[in-house]
Every structure is written in structure tokens, then in C-alpha cells.
CHARMM internal coordinates of N, CA and C (Angstrom, degrees):
IC EDIT
DIST 1 N 1 CA 1.4548
DIST 1 CA 1 C 1.5142
ANGL 1 N 1 CA 1 C 109.58
DIST 1 C 2 N 1.3106
ANGL 1 CA 1 C 2 N 119.34
DIHE 1 N 1 CA 1 C 2 N -73.38
DIST 2 N 2 CA 1.4570
ANGL 1 C 2 N 2 CA 122.13
DIHE 1 CA 1 C 2 N 2 CA -178.03
DIST 2 CA 2 C 1.5171
ANGL 2 N 2 CA 2 C 112.83
DIHE 1 C 2 N 2 CA 2 C -98.01
DIST 2 C 3 N 1.2992
ANGL 2 CA 2 C 3 N 117.74
DIHE 2 N 2 CA 2 C 3 N -4.78
DIST 3 N 3 CA 1.4496
ANGL 2 C 3 N 3 CA 119.49
DIHE 2 CA 2 C 3 N 3 CA -177.75
DIST 3 CA 3 C 1.5143
ANGL 3 N 3 CA 3 C 111.79
DIHE 2 C 3 N 3 CA 3 C 83.30
DIST 3 C 4 N 1.3302
ANGL 3 CA 3 C 4 N 115.69
DIHE 3 N 3 CA 3 C 4 N -151.67
DIST 4 N 4 CA 1.4599
ANGL 3 C 4 N 4 CA 121.25
DIHE 3 CA 3 C 4 N 4 CA -176.81
DIST 4 CA 4 C 1.5236
ANGL 4 N 4 CA 4 C 110.42
DIHE 3 C 4 N 4 CA 4 C -81.55
DIST 4 C 5 N 1.3191
ANGL 4 CA 4 C 5 N 115.82
DIHE 4 N 4 CA 4 C 5 N 115.32
DIST 5 N 5 CA 1.4593
ANGL 4 C 5 N 5 CA 121.53
DIHE 4 CA 4 C 5 N 5 CA 179.28
DIST 5 CA 5 C 1.5222
ANGL 5 N 5 CA 5 C 111.72
DIHE 4 C 5 N 5 CA 5 C -109.04
DIST 5 C 6 N 1.3190
ANGL 5 CA 5 C 6 N 117.40
DIHE 5 N 5 CA 5 C 6 N 16.43
DIST 6 N 6 CA 1.4595
ANGL 5 C 6 N 6 CA 120.35
DIHE 5 CA 5 C 6 N 6 CA -176.46
DIST 6 CA 6 C 1.5269
ANGL 6 N 6 CA 6 C 112.38
DIHE 5 C 6 N 6 CA 6 C -65.02
DIST 6 C 7 N 1.3254
ANGL 6 CA 6 C 7 N 118.41
DIHE 6 N 6 CA 6 C 7 N -24.69
DIST 7 N 7 CA 1.4543
ANGL 6 C 7 N 7 CA 121.12
DIHE 6 CA 6 C 7 N 7 CA -179.75
DIST 7 CA 7 C 1.5190
ANGL 7 N 7 CA 7 C 114.53
DIHE 6 C 7 N 7 CA 7 C -91.20
DIST 7 C 8 N 1.3306
ANGL 7 CA 7 C 8 N 117.67
DIHE 7 N 7 CA 7 C 8 N 0.26
DIST 8 N 8 CA 1.4641
ANGL 7 C 8 N 8 CA 121.38
DIHE 7 CA 7 C 8 N 8 CA -178.69
DIST 8 CA 8 C 1.5241
ANGL 8 N 8 CA 8 C 109.34
DIHE 7 C 8 N 8 CA 8 C -70.39
DIST 8 C 9 N 1.3266
ANGL 8 CA 8 C 9 N 115.47
DIHE 8 N 8 CA 8 C 9 N 131.56
DIST 9 N 9 CA 1.4612
ANGL 8 C 9 N 9 CA 118.78
DIHE 8 CA 8 C 9 N 9 CA -177.04
DIST 9 CA 9 C 1.5276
ANGL 9 N 9 CA 9 C 113.59
DIHE 8 C 9 N 9 CA 9 C -89.93
DIST 9 C 10 N 1.3446
ANGL 9 CA 9 C 10 N 117.68
DIHE 9 N 9 CA 9 C 10 N -26.41
DIST 10 N 10 CA 1.4666
ANGL 9 C 10 N 10 CA 120.16
DIHE 9 CA 9 C 10 N 10 CA -177.63
DIST 10 CA 10 C 1.5219
ANGL 10 N 10 CA 10 C 110.50
DIHE 9 C 10 N 10 CA 10 C -145.14
DIST 10 C 11 N 1.3225
ANGL 10 CA 10 C 11 N 114.65
DIHE 10 N 10 CA 10 C 11 N 153.08
DIST 11 N 11 CA 1.4581
ANGL 10 C 11 N 11 CA 122.19
DIHE 10 CA 10 C 11 N 11 CA 172.40
DIST 11 CA 11 C 1.5164
ANGL 11 N 11 CA 11 C 106.93
DIHE 10 C 11 N 11 CA 11 C -124.89
DIST 11 C 12 N 1.3271
ANGL 11 CA 11 C 12 N 116.29
DIHE 11 N 11 CA 11 C 12 N 124.87
DIST 12 N 12 CA 1.4561
ANGL 11 C 12 N 12 CA 121.82
DIHE 11 CA 11 C 12 N 12 CA 179.26
DIST 12 CA 12 C 1.5185
ANGL 12 N 12 CA 12 C 109.03
DIHE 11 C 12 N 12 CA 12 C -111.51
DIST 12 C 13 N 1.3176
ANGL 12 CA 12 C 13 N 116.54
DIHE 12 N 12 CA 12 C 13 N 131.33
DIST 13 N 13 CA 1.4558
ANGL 12 C 13 N 13 CA 122.28
DIHE 12 CA 12 C 13 N 13 CA 172.89
DIST 13 CA 13 C 1.5132
ANGL 13 N 13 CA 13 C 106.11
DIHE 12 C 13 N 13 CA 13 C -101.94
DIST 13 C 14 N 1.3236
ANGL 13 CA 13 C 14 N 115.52
DIHE 13 N 13 CA 13 C 14 N 113.94
DIST 14 N 14 CA 1.4617
ANGL 13 C 14 N 14 CA 121.30
DIHE 13 CA 13 C 14 N 14 CA -178.35
DIST 14 CA 14 C 1.5223
ANGL 14 N 14 CA 14 C 107.61
DIHE 13 C 14 N 14 CA 14 C -80.86
DIST 14 C 15 N 1.3088
ANGL 14 CA 14 C 15 N 116.66
DIHE 14 N 14 CA 14 C 15 N 119.13
DIST 15 N 15 CA 1.4595
ANGL 14 C 15 N 15 CA 121.49
DIHE 14 CA 14 C 15 N 15 CA -173.82
DIST 15 CA 15 C 1.5257
ANGL 15 N 15 CA 15 C 111.44
DIHE 14 C 15 N 15 CA 15 C -78.65
DIST 15 C 16 N 1.3113
ANGL 15 CA 15 C 16 N 115.05
DIHE 15 N 15 CA 15 C 16 N 160.19
DIST 16 N 16 CA 1.4565
ANGL 15 C 16 N 16 CA 121.02
DIHE 15 CA 15 C 16 N 16 CA 178.79
DIST 16 CA 16 C 1.5186
ANGL 16 N 16 CA 16 C 110.70
DIHE 15 C 16 N 16 CA 16 C 89.01
DIST 16 C 17 N 1.3038
ANGL 16 CA 16 C 17 N 114.79
DIHE 16 N 16 CA 16 C 17 N 178.39
DIST 17 N 17 CA 1.4601
ANGL 16 C 17 N 17 CA 121.47
DIHE 16 CA 16 C 17 N 17 CA -179.94
DIST 17 CA 17 C 1.5213
ANGL 17 N 17 CA 17 C 109.86
DIHE 16 C 17 N 17 CA 17 C -91.12
DIST 17 C 18 N 1.2951
ANGL 17 CA 17 C 18 N 115.33
DIHE 17 N 17 CA 17 C 18 N 131.63
DIST 18 N 18 CA 1.4550
ANGL 17 C 18 N 18 CA 121.34
DIHE 17 CA 17 C 18 N 18 CA 179.12
DIST 18 CA 18 C 1.5145
ANGL 18 N 18 CA 18 C 109.42
DIHE 17 C 18 N 18 CA 18 C -111.07
DIST 18 C 19 N 1.3179
ANGL 18 CA 18 C 19 N 116.44
DIHE 18 N 18 CA 18 C 19 N 137.93
DIST 19 N 19 CA 1.4588
ANGL 18 C 19 N 19 CA 121.55
DIHE 18 CA 18 C 19 N 19 CA 173.97
DIST 19 CA 19 C 1.5268
ANGL 19 N 19 CA 19 C 107.02
DIHE 18 C 19 N 19 CA 19 C -67.59
DIST 19 C 20 N 1.3227
ANGL 19 CA 19 C 20 N 116.65
DIHE 19 N 19 CA 19 C 20 N 110.24
DIST 20 N 20 CA 1.4543
ANGL 19 C 20 N 20 CA 121.12
DIHE 19 CA 19 C 20 N 20 CA -174.10
DIST 20 CA 20 C 1.5267
ANGL 20 N 20 CA 20 C 113.02
DIHE 19 C 20 N 20 CA 20 C -72.81
DIST 20 C 21 N 1.3222
ANGL 20 CA 20 C 21 N 117.63
DIHE 20 N 20 CA 20 C 21 N -2.61
DIST 21 N 21 CA 1.4647
ANGL 20 C 21 N 21 CA 120.51
DIHE 20 CA 20 C 21 N 21 CA 174.53
DIST 21 CA 21 C 1.5223
ANGL 21 N 21 CA 21 C 111.67
DIHE 20 C 21 N 21 CA 21 C -80.19
DIST 21 C 22 N 1.3305
ANGL 21 CA 21 C 22 N 116.58
DIHE 21 N 21 CA 21 C 22 N -12.24
DIST 22 N 22 CA 1.4645
ANGL 21 C 22 N 22 CA 120.25
DIHE 21 CA 21 C 22 N 22 CA -179.44
DIST 22 CA 22 C 1.5222
ANGL 22 N 22 CA 22 C 110.24
DIHE 21 C 22 N 22 CA 22 C -66.89
DIST 22 C 23 N 1.3331
ANGL 22 CA 22 C 23 N 114.73
DIHE 22 N 22 CA 22 C 23 N 146.44
DIST 23 N 23 CA 1.4506
ANGL 22 C 23 N 23 CA 121.01
DIHE 22 CA 22 C 23 N 23 CA 177.83
DIST 23 CA 23 C 1.5218
ANGL 23 N 23 CA 23 C 108.93
DIHE 22 C 23 N 23 CA 23 C -111.08
DIST 23 C 24 N 1.3220
ANGL 23 CA 23 C 24 N 117.40
DIHE 23 N 23 CA 23 C 24 N -156.48
DIST 24 N 24 CA 1.4618
ANGL 23 C 24 N 24 CA 122.18
DIHE 23 CA 23 C 24 N 24 CA -176.42
DIST 24 CA 24 C 1.5264
ANGL 24 N 24 CA 24 C 113.01
DIHE 23 C 24 N 24 CA 24 C -50.87
DIST 24 C 25 N 1.3159
ANGL 24 CA 24 C 25 N 116.22
DIHE 24 N 24 CA 24 C 25 N -54.34
DIST 25 N 25 CA 1.4628
ANGL 24 C 25 N 25 CA 120.73
DIHE 24 CA 24 C 25 N 25 CA -174.25
DIST 25 CA 25 C 1.5219
ANGL 25 N 25 CA 25 C 112.71
DIHE 24 C 25 N 25 CA 25 C -61.65
DIST 25 C 26 N 1.3163
ANGL 25 CA 25 C 26 N 117.31
DIHE 25 N 25 CA 25 C 26 N -44.15
DIST 26 N 26 CA 1.4590
ANGL 25 C 26 N 26 CA 120.74
DIHE 25 CA 25 C 26 N 26 CA -179.37
DIST 26 CA 26 C 1.5111
ANGL 26 N 26 CA 26 C 112.75
DIHE 25 C 26 N 26 CA 26 C -66.62
DIST 26 C 27 N 1.3270
ANGL 26 CA 26 C 27 N 116.35
DIHE 26 N 26 CA 26 C 27 N -41.33
DIST 27 N 27 CA 1.4661
ANGL 26 C 27 N 27 CA 119.92
DIHE 26 CA 26 C 27 N 27 CA 179.37
DIST 27 CA 27 C 1.5239
ANGL 27 N 27 CA 27 C 110.77
DIHE 26 C 27 N 27 CA 27 C -70.84
DIST 27 C 28 N 1.3183
ANGL 27 CA 27 C 28 N 117.34
DIHE 27 N 27 CA 27 C 28 N -37.76
DIST 28 N 28 CA 1.4686
ANGL 27 C 28 N 28 CA 120.76
DIHE 27 CA 27 C 28 N 28 CA 175.97
DIST 28 CA 28 C 1.5244
ANGL 28 N 28 CA 28 C 111.01
DIHE 27 C 28 N 28 CA 28 C -61.91
DIST 28 C 29 N 1.3340
ANGL 28 CA 28 C 29 N 116.91
DIHE 28 N 28 CA 28 C 29 N -38.57
DIST 29 N 29 CA 1.4664
ANGL 28 C 29 N 29 CA 120.98
DIHE 28 CA 28 C 29 N 29 CA 178.81
DIST 29 CA 29 C 1.5285
ANGL 29 N 29 CA 29 C 110.89
DIHE 28 C 29 N 29 CA 29 C -63.50
DIST 29 C 30 N 1.3260
ANGL 29 CA 29 C 30 N 117.41
DIHE 29 N 29 CA 29 C 30 N -39.54
DIST 30 N 30 CA 1.4677
ANGL 29 C 30 N 30 CA 120.31
DIHE 29 CA 29 C 30 N 30 CA 177.20
DIST 30 CA 30 C 1.5213
ANGL 30 N 30 CA 30 C 110.17
DIHE 29 C 30 N 30 CA 30 C -63.15
DIST 30 C 31 N 1.3231
ANGL 30 CA 30 C 31 N 116.45
DIHE 30 N 30 CA 30 C 31 N -46.41
DIST 31 N 31 CA 1.4694
ANGL 30 C 31 N 31 CA 121.00
DIHE 30 CA 30 C 31 N 31 CA -179.59
DIST 31 CA 31 C 1.5232
ANGL 31 N 31 CA 31 C 110.56
DIHE 30 C 31 N 31 CA 31 C -60.19
DIST 31 C 32 N 1.3215
ANGL 31 CA 31 C 32 N 115.76
DIHE 31 N 31 CA 31 C 32 N -46.78
DIST 32 N 32 CA 1.4656
ANGL 31 C 32 N 32 CA 121.41
DIHE 31 CA 31 C 32 N 32 CA -174.31
DIST 32 CA 32 C 1.5231
ANGL 32 N 32 CA 32 C 112.27
DIHE 31 C 32 N 32 CA 32 C -76.27
DIST 32 C 33 N 1.3137
ANGL 32 CA 32 C 33 N 118.13
DIHE 32 N 32 CA 32 C 33 N -49.09
DIST 33 N 33 CA 1.4663
ANGL 32 C 33 N 33 CA 121.72
DIHE 32 CA 32 C 33 N 33 CA -170.73
DIST 33 CA 33 C 1.5289
ANGL 33 N 33 CA 33 C 113.51
DIHE 32 C 33 N 33 CA 33 C -85.02
DIST 33 C 34 N 1.3139
ANGL 33 CA 33 C 34 N 117.81
DIHE 33 N 33 CA 33 C 34 N -41.15
DIST 34 N 34 CA 1.4565
ANGL 33 C 34 N 34 CA 120.61
DIHE 33 CA 33 C 34 N 34 CA -176.95
DIST 34 CA 34 C 1.5226
ANGL 34 N 34 CA 34 C 112.19
DIHE 33 C 34 N 34 CA 34 C -82.30
DIST 34 C 35 N 1.3265
ANGL 34 CA 34 C 35 N 116.40
DIHE 34 N 34 CA 34 C 35 N -43.74
DIST 35 N 35 CA 1.4631
ANGL 34 C 35 N 35 CA 120.29
DIHE 34 CA 34 C 35 N 35 CA -174.12
DIST 35 CA 35 C 1.5256
ANGL 35 N 35 CA 35 C 113.55
DIHE 34 C 35 N 35 CA 35 C -105.44
DIST 35 C 36 N 1.3166
ANGL 35 CA 35 C 36 N 116.91
DIHE 35 N 35 CA 35 C 36 N -2.80
DIST 36 N 36 CA 1.4680
ANGL 35 C 36 N 36 CA 123.18
DIHE 35 CA 35 C 36 N 36 CA 178.61
DIST 36 CA 36 C 1.5282
ANGL 36 N 36 CA 36 C 111.99
DIHE 35 C 36 N 36 CA 36 C 51.62
DIST 36 C 37 N 1.3350
ANGL 36 CA 36 C 37 N 114.98
DIHE 36 N 36 CA 36 C 37 N 44.98
DIST 37 N 37 CA 1.4532
ANGL 36 C 37 N 37 CA 122.15
DIHE 36 CA 36 C 37 N 37 CA 176.47
DIST 37 CA 37 C 1.5212
ANGL 37 N 37 CA 37 C 108.96
DIHE 36 C 37 N 37 CA 37 C -111.62
DIST 37 C 38 N 1.3189
ANGL 37 CA 37 C 38 N 116.56
DIHE 37 N 37 CA 37 C 38 N 163.96
DIST 38 N 38 CA 1.4544
ANGL 37 C 38 N 38 CA 122.20
DIHE 37 CA 37 C 38 N 38 CA -179.70
DIST 38 CA 38 C 1.5309
ANGL 38 N 38 CA 38 C 109.62
DIHE 37 C 38 N 38 CA 38 C -94.36
DIST 38 C 39 N 1.3437
ANGL 38 CA 38 C 39 N 118.81
DIHE 38 N 38 CA 38 C 39 N 112.48
DIST 39 N 39 CA 1.4590
ANGL 38 C 39 N 39 CA 119.95
DIHE 38 CA 38 C 39 N 39 CA -179.53
DIST 39 CA 39 C 1.5298
ANGL 39 N 39 CA 39 C 113.14
DIHE 38 C 39 N 39 CA 39 C -65.38
DIST 39 C 40 N 1.3331
ANGL 39 CA 39 C 40 N 117.57
DIHE 39 N 39 CA 39 C 40 N -16.69
DIST 40 N 40 CA 1.4606
ANGL 39 C 40 N 40 CA 121.50
DIHE 39 CA 39 C 40 N 40 CA 179.52
DIST 40 CA 40 C 1.5303
ANGL 40 N 40 CA 40 C 112.56
DIHE 39 C 40 N 40 CA 40 C -90.74
DIST 40 C 41 N 1.3101
ANGL 40 CA 40 C 41 N 117.77
DIHE 40 N 40 CA 40 C 41 N 1.83
DIST 41 N 41 CA 1.4656
ANGL 40 C 41 N 41 CA 121.90
DIHE 40 CA 40 C 41 N 41 CA -179.59
DIST 41 CA 41 C 1.5286
ANGL 41 N 41 CA 41 C 110.02
DIHE 40 C 41 N 41 CA 41 C -67.70
DIST 41 C 42 N 1.2900
ANGL 41 CA 41 C 42 N 115.72
DIHE 41 N 41 CA 41 C 42 N 163.99
DIST 42 N 42 CA 1.4625
ANGL 41 C 42 N 42 CA 121.84
DIHE 41 CA 41 C 42 N 42 CA 178.36
DIST 42 CA 42 C 1.5279
ANGL 42 N 42 CA 42 C 108.60
DIHE 41 C 42 N 42 CA 42 C -79.76
DIST 42 C 43 N 1.3283
ANGL 42 CA 42 C 43 N 115.58
DIHE 42 N 42 CA 42 C 43 N 72.24
DIST 43 N 43 CA 1.4607
ANGL 42 C 43 N 43 CA 121.65
DIHE 42 CA 42 C 43 N 43 CA -174.85
DIST 43 CA 43 C 1.5225
ANGL 43 N 43 CA 43 C 109.94
DIHE 42 C 43 N 43 CA 43 C -147.68
DIST 43 C 44 N 1.3135
ANGL 43 CA 43 C 44 N 115.11
DIHE 43 N 43 CA 43 C 44 N 161.67
DIST 44 N 44 CA 1.4615
ANGL 43 C 44 N 44 CA 122.42
DIHE 43 CA 43 C 44 N 44 CA 172.37
DIST 44 CA 44 C 1.5176
ANGL 44 N 44 CA 44 C 106.95
DIHE 43 C 44 N 44 CA 44 C -112.39
DIST 44 C 45 N 1.3228
ANGL 44 CA 44 C 45 N 116.21
DIHE 44 N 44 CA 44 C 45 N 133.41
DIST 45 N 45 CA 1.4593
ANGL 44 C 45 N 45 CA 122.68
DIHE 44 CA 44 C 45 N 45 CA 178.94
DIST 45 CA 45 C 1.5238
ANGL 45 N 45 CA 45 C 108.01
DIHE 44 C 45 N 45 CA 45 C -111.96
DIST 45 C 46 N 1.3239
ANGL 45 CA 45 C 46 N 116.48
DIHE 45 N 45 CA 45 C 46 N 123.22
DIST 46 N 46 CA 1.4583
ANGL 45 C 46 N 46 CA 121.89
DIHE 45 CA 45 C 46 N 46 CA -179.67
DIST 46 CA 46 C 1.5200
ANGL 46 N 46 CA 46 C 109.58
DIHE 45 C 46 N 46 CA 46 C -106.00
DIST 46 C 47 N 1.3191
ANGL 46 CA 46 C 47 N 116.07
DIHE 46 N 46 CA 46 C 47 N 130.90
DIST 47 N 47 CA 1.4591
ANGL 46 C 47 N 47 CA 123.17
DIHE 46 CA 46 C 47 N 47 CA 179.85
DIST 47 CA 47 C 1.5239
ANGL 47 N 47 CA 47 C 108.45
DIHE 46 C 47 N 47 CA 47 C -117.91
DIST 47 C 48 N 1.3249
ANGL 47 CA 47 C 48 N 116.07
DIHE 47 N 47 CA 47 C 48 N 141.05
DIST 48 N 48 CA 1.4609
ANGL 47 C 48 N 48 CA 122.56
DIHE 47 CA 47 C 48 N 48 CA -178.05
DIST 48 CA 48 C 1.5256
ANGL 48 N 48 CA 48 C 109.75
DIHE 47 C 48 N 48 CA 48 C -110.12
DIST 48 C 49 N 1.3232
ANGL 48 CA 48 C 49 N 115.68
DIHE 48 N 48 CA 48 C 49 N 138.81
DIST 49 N 49 CA 1.4549
ANGL 48 C 49 N 49 CA 120.97
DIHE 48 CA 48 C 49 N 49 CA 177.96
DIST 49 CA 49 C 1.5175
ANGL 49 N 49 CA 49 C 112.30
DIHE 48 C 49 N 49 CA 49 C -80.98
DIST 49 C 50 N 1.3220
ANGL 49 CA 49 C 50 N 115.08
DIHE 49 N 49 CA 49 C 50 N -178.18
DIST 50 N 50 CA 1.4540
ANGL 49 C 50 N 50 CA 121.30
DIHE 49 CA 49 C 50 N 50 CA -176.18
DIST 50 CA 50 C 1.5189
ANGL 50 N 50 CA 50 C 112.82
DIHE 49 C 50 N 50 CA 50 C -63.65
DIST 50 C 51 N 1.3339
ANGL 50 CA 50 C 51 N 117.57
DIHE 50 N 50 CA 50 C 51 N -38.94
DIST 51 N 51 CA 1.4599
ANGL 50 C 51 N 51 CA 119.42
DIHE 50 CA 50 C 51 N 51 CA -176.56
DIST 51 CA 51 C 1.5318
ANGL 51 N 51 CA 51 C 113.35
DIHE 50 C 51 N 51 CA 51 C -88.48
DIST 51 C 52 N 1.3126
ANGL 51 CA 51 C 52 N 117.96
DIHE 51 N 51 CA 51 C 52 N 5.48
DIST 52 N 52 CA 1.4684
ANGL 51 C 52 N 52 CA 124.74
DIHE 51 CA 51 C 52 N 52 CA 175.40
DIST 52 CA 52 C 1.5268
ANGL 52 N 52 CA 52 C 113.82
DIHE 51 C 52 N 52 CA 52 C 62.36
DIST 52 C 53 N 1.3191
ANGL 52 CA 52 C 53 N 117.09
DIHE 52 N 52 CA 52 C 53 N 13.47
DIST 53 N 53 CA 1.4548
ANGL 52 C 53 N 53 CA 119.61
DIHE 52 CA 52 C 53 N 53 CA 176.92
DIST 53 CA 53 C 1.5214
ANGL 53 N 53 CA 53 C 112.12
DIHE 52 C 53 N 53 CA 53 C -112.11
DIST 53 C 54 N 1.3119
ANGL 53 CA 53 C 54 N 116.80
DIHE 53 N 53 CA 53 C 54 N -6.23
DIST 54 N 54 CA 1.4585
ANGL 53 C 54 N 54 CA 120.82
DIHE 53 CA 53 C 54 N 54 CA -178.67
DIST 54 CA 54 C 1.5232
ANGL 54 N 54 CA 54 C 110.01
DIHE 53 C 54 N 54 CA 54 C -116.37
DIST 54 C 55 N 1.3061
ANGL 54 CA 54 C 55 N 115.19
DIHE 54 N 54 CA 54 C 55 N 137.63
DIST 55 N 55 CA 1.4583
ANGL 54 C 55 N 55 CA 121.51
DIHE 54 CA 54 C 55 N 55 CA 178.57
DIST 55 CA 55 C 1.5179
ANGL 55 N 55 CA 55 C 109.62
DIHE 54 C 55 N 55 CA 55 C -125.57
DIST 55 C 56 N 1.3312
ANGL 55 CA 55 C 56 N 114.62
DIHE 55 N 55 CA 55 C 56 N 151.94
DIST 56 N 56 CA 1.4517
ANGL 55 C 56 N 56 CA 121.68
DIHE 55 CA 55 C 56 N 56 CA 168.04
DIST 56 CA 56 C 1.5100
ANGL 56 N 56 CA 56 C 106.67
DIHE 55 C 56 N 56 CA 56 C -126.93
DIST 56 C 57 N 1.3062
ANGL 56 CA 56 C 57 N 115.62
DIHE 56 N 56 CA 56 C 57 N 138.98
DIST 57 N 57 CA 1.4600
ANGL 56 C 57 N 57 CA 120.76
DIHE 56 CA 56 C 57 N 57 CA 178.90
DIST 57 CA 57 C 1.5210
ANGL 57 N 57 CA 57 C 108.21
DIHE 56 C 57 N 57 CA 57 C -117.17
DIST 57 C 58 N 1.3175
ANGL 57 CA 57 C 58 N 116.24
DIHE 57 N 57 CA 57 C 58 N 133.95
DIST 58 N 58 CA 1.4627
ANGL 57 C 58 N 58 CA 122.43
DIHE 57 CA 57 C 58 N 58 CA 177.77
DIST 58 CA 58 C 1.5172
ANGL 58 N 58 CA 58 C 107.83
DIHE 57 C 58 N 58 CA 58 C -120.96
DIST 58 C 59 N 1.3317
ANGL 58 CA 58 C 59 N 114.85
DIHE 58 N 58 CA 58 C 59 N 129.66
DIST 59 N 59 CA 1.4640
ANGL 58 C 59 N 59 CA 120.75
DIHE 58 CA 58 C 59 N 59 CA -177.78
DIST 59 CA 59 C 1.5202
ANGL 59 N 59 CA 59 C 108.62
DIHE 58 C 59 N 59 CA 59 C -145.80
DIST 59 C 60 N 1.3288
ANGL 59 CA 59 C 60 N 116.62
DIHE 59 N 59 CA 59 C 60 N 137.87
DIST 60 N 60 CA 1.4532
ANGL 59 C 60 N 60 CA 121.71
DIHE 59 CA 59 C 60 N 60 CA 175.49
DIST 60 CA 60 C 1.5175
ANGL 60 N 60 CA 60 C 108.13
DIHE 59 C 60 N 60 CA 60 C -101.17
DIST 60 C 61 N 1.3401
ANGL 60 CA 60 C 61 N 116.45
DIHE 60 N 60 CA 60 C 61 N 119.02
DIST 61 N 61 CA 1.4573
ANGL 60 C 61 N 61 CA 119.60
DIHE 60 CA 60 C 61 N 61 CA 175.76
DIST 61 CA 61 C 1.5217
ANGL 61 N 61 CA 61 C 109.32
DIHE 60 C 61 N 61 CA 61 C -116.04
DIST 61 C 62 N 1.2937
ANGL 61 CA 61 C 62 N 117.65
DIHE 61 N 61 CA 61 C 62 N -172.27
DIST 62 N 62 CA 1.4655
ANGL 61 C 62 N 62 CA 121.17
DIHE 61 CA 61 C 62 N 62 CA -173.55
DIST 62 CA 62 C 1.5260
ANGL 62 N 62 CA 62 C 113.80
DIHE 61 C 62 N 62 CA 62 C -63.10
DIST 62 C 63 N 1.3251
ANGL 62 CA 62 C 63 N 117.64
DIHE 62 N 62 CA 62 C 63 N -21.73
DIST 63 N 63 CA 1.4637
ANGL 62 C 63 N 63 CA 121.48
DIHE 62 CA 62 C 63 N 63 CA -179.73
DIST 63 CA 63 C 1.5151
ANGL 63 N 63 CA 63 C 113.84
DIHE 62 C 63 N 63 CA 63 C -97.39
DIST 63 C 64 N 1.3216
ANGL 63 CA 63 C 64 N 118.31
DIHE 63 N 63 CA 63 C 64 N -6.53
DIST 64 N 64 CA 1.4578
ANGL 63 C 64 N 64 CA 122.16
DIHE 63 CA 63 C 64 N 64 CA -178.37
DIST 64 CA 64 C 1.5145
ANGL 64 N 64 CA 64 C 110.39
DIHE 63 C 64 N 64 CA 64 C 131.58
DIST 64 C 65 N 1.3175
ANGL 64 CA 64 C 65 N 115.79
DIHE 64 N 64 CA 64 C 65 N -162.03
DIST 65 N 65 CA 1.4555
ANGL 64 C 65 N 65 CA 120.52
DIHE 64 CA 64 C 65 N 65 CA -177.62
DIST 65 CA 65 C 1.5241
ANGL 65 N 65 CA 65 C 111.42
DIHE 64 C 65 N 65 CA 65 C -82.87
DIST 65 C 66 N 1.3248
ANGL 65 CA 65 C 66 N 113.91
DIHE 65 N 65 CA 65 C 66 N 145.30
DIST 66 N 66 CA 1.4555
ANGL 65 C 66 N 66 CA 122.27
DIHE 65 CA 65 C 66 N 66 CA 173.66
DIST 66 CA 66 C 1.5205
ANGL 66 N 66 CA 66 C 105.95
DIHE 65 C 66 N 66 CA 66 C -119.01
DIST 66 C 67 N 1.3177
ANGL 66 CA 66 C 67 N 116.10
DIHE 66 N 66 CA 66 C 67 N 124.47
DIST 67 N 67 CA 1.4569
ANGL 66 C 67 N 67 CA 121.81
DIHE 66 CA 66 C 67 N 67 CA 178.33
DIST 67 CA 67 C 1.5207
ANGL 67 N 67 CA 67 C 106.63
DIHE 66 C 67 N 67 CA 67 C -118.10
DIST 67 C 68 N 1.2987
ANGL 67 CA 67 C 68 N 116.40
DIHE 67 N 67 CA 67 C 68 N 114.43
DIST 68 N 68 CA 1.4646
ANGL 67 C 68 N 68 CA 120.45
DIHE 67 CA 67 C 68 N 68 CA -174.75
DIST 68 CA 68 C 1.5167
ANGL 68 N 68 CA 68 C 110.67
DIHE 67 C 68 N 68 CA 68 C -119.51
DIST 68 C 69 N 1.3265
ANGL 68 CA 68 C 69 N 116.22
DIHE 68 N 68 CA 68 C 69 N 114.43
DIST 69 N 69 CA 1.4721
ANGL 68 C 69 N 69 CA 118.48
DIHE 68 CA 68 C 69 N 69 CA 174.06
DIST 69 CA 69 C 1.5169
ANGL 69 N 69 CA 69 C 110.04
DIHE 68 C 69 N 69 CA 69 C -83.08
DIST 69 C 70 N 1.2918
ANGL 69 CA 69 C 70 N 115.50
DIHE 69 N 69 CA 69 C 70 N 144.71
DIST 70 N 70 CA 1.4632
ANGL 69 C 70 N 70 CA 121.35
DIHE 69 CA 69 C 70 N 70 CA 176.23
DIST 70 CA 70 C 1.5167
ANGL 70 N 70 CA 70 C 106.83
DIHE 69 C 70 N 70 CA 70 C -127.50
DIST 70 C 71 N 1.3195
ANGL 70 CA 70 C 71 N 116.68
DIHE 70 N 70 CA 70 C 71 N 120.81
DIST 71 N 71 CA 1.4551
ANGL 70 C 71 N 71 CA 120.81
DIHE 70 CA 70 C 71 N 71 CA -178.99
DIST 71 CA 71 C 1.5085
ANGL 71 N 71 CA 71 C 109.96
DIHE 70 C 71 N 71 CA 71 C -103.02
DIST 71 C 72 N 1.3252
ANGL 71 CA 71 C 72 N 114.73
DIHE 71 N 71 CA 71 C 72 N 149.57
DIST 72 N 72 CA 1.4668
ANGL 71 C 72 N 72 CA 120.35
DIHE 71 CA 71 C 72 N 72 CA -179.23
DIST 72 CA 72 C 1.5039
ANGL 72 N 72 CA 72 C 110.72
DIHE 71 C 72 N 72 CA 72 C -74.90
END
COOR INIT
IC SEED 1 N 1 CA 1 C
IC BUILD
């Protein structure tokens, strides 16, 4: 799914309901504007959908952003 995450220093669980239709730009805006975090940091950001059974993970690696949906 996300590949090798052994070098990730932090995992953030973004609280609240996230519109799962959002892509890179929308999720980056939440990370940056709402939580004042750096989306380019060595971290994985987990977002939860409305029904709490779906997750999206956003991670920046050496090749760019990886956006991985996980369905229940």
C-alpha cells in the first residue's frame, strides 16, 4: 500500500470527519491550515471518513506524495 514506512518519524491521526473526495491539495490544506503542520515532513497523516470505516493515508516520500485509500 504505502511501501516502506520504516523511516517515518511520526504518525498523525487527523481528527474529525474528512471529505474522502479530497485529493492531495485538499488534504495538504487541512494539514497546513487547520493543524499548522508541515505536509512535507517525514510523517504519515491518517484521515477518517464520515462512516469511520474508511481511511486515507498521505505521506511524502522521496518521489513525491503517496495517497493511499483504505476501504473497509
